[in-house]
N, C-alpha and C positions, 0 to 999 in steps of 0.2 A: 614884547615881540614875538611872536610866535616862530617855530622852526620854518613853516612854510614861507612866510614873509622874508626871513632870512635867506633861504633859497633863492625866492624871487629877486631879492637886490643883489645877491651875489652872480647869479646868473645875468642880470642885467647891467651890472658893471663890467662882467666879462665881455658881453656882447660888445658894448661901447669900447673897451679897450682893441678887442678884434678889429671892429670897423674902422677905427682911428689909426690903426698901425699901418696899414697900406699907405695911405697919404702923408703920414708921417715920415715913414721909411722912403717913400720914393720921392718926397719933396717935390712935387709937380712934374717930375719925369712921367712919360707914357710906360704902360707895361709893355714888356718883351712880348715880341708876336706870338711865342708858344705859349705863354701864359694866357694871353687875351684868347686864344684858341680854347684852352682848356676851361676858361671862364664862361665863355660862351656856350659851351656844351654842357654847363653844371645845371642850369635850369630845366633844360628839355628832359636831362636824364633824372633829375628829381621828381620831376612832373611824371614820367614815365613808369619810375619805382612805385610812386603812390597810386597811380591809376592801377598797377599790375597787383599791388598787395590789397587793394579797396576791392578789386573785381574778383581775384582768384584765392583769398584768404578770408578764414573765418577762425579767429583764434588762432592755434598753432597748427591749424589743417589746411591742405590745398583743397579747394572745393571748385567743383565745374558744374555751374547750374545755369539758371537764366541771365545772370550778369554777364556771363561770355558772350551769350546773344546778342545782348544790348550793346556790348563794346564791340562785337564784330560789326553790327549795324552802323555805330557811330565811326569805326574807323573806312567803312565803305563810303559814308555821307562824306567824311571830311576828302577822302580821296576824289569824290565828285565834285570837290569845292563848294559843298553846301554851306550856309551861313550858319553860325554857330548855334544859334536858336533851335535853326532847324535838326542840327546835329543831334542835340539834347532830347528834342521831340521824337525823333526817329530811334534814339538809342532807348528811350522808355518805353516807346510803343514795343519796339520789339523784345524788349524783356517783359513786359506785361503779356504779349501773344504768348511767348514761351511758357511762361508761368501757366497761363490757361489752358495750354495744350499737354502741360504736366510734364515739362522738361526739370522745373524746380522739385 
C-alpha cells in the first residue's frame, strides 16, 4: 500500500471520528444556541473565503483583473434577486466583456 493511500485512509478515519463525536457526546440533546449560531455561519463564511481566494488570488499574489468585474456583476445580480443561472451567465458575460475591453 502506497503512502498516498495510507494518508487517504487516515484522513477518512479522522473525518468519521470527528463527525461521529458530536452525536456521541451530545447523546440526542440539541446544541446550545450560541453553538447553533456559529454553525449556521460556518458555511457562508467558508463559501465567501473560497470565492474571494478564487477571484482575487493567483498563486501567492493578489490579482485584480476581469474576475473582479464578473464578481461585482454577480453580486449585483444577486442583490436584484436574479435566478442563480442568470447570475452565473451575467458574471461570465461581464468578465468576458472586461477581458475584451482589456481589463485583464
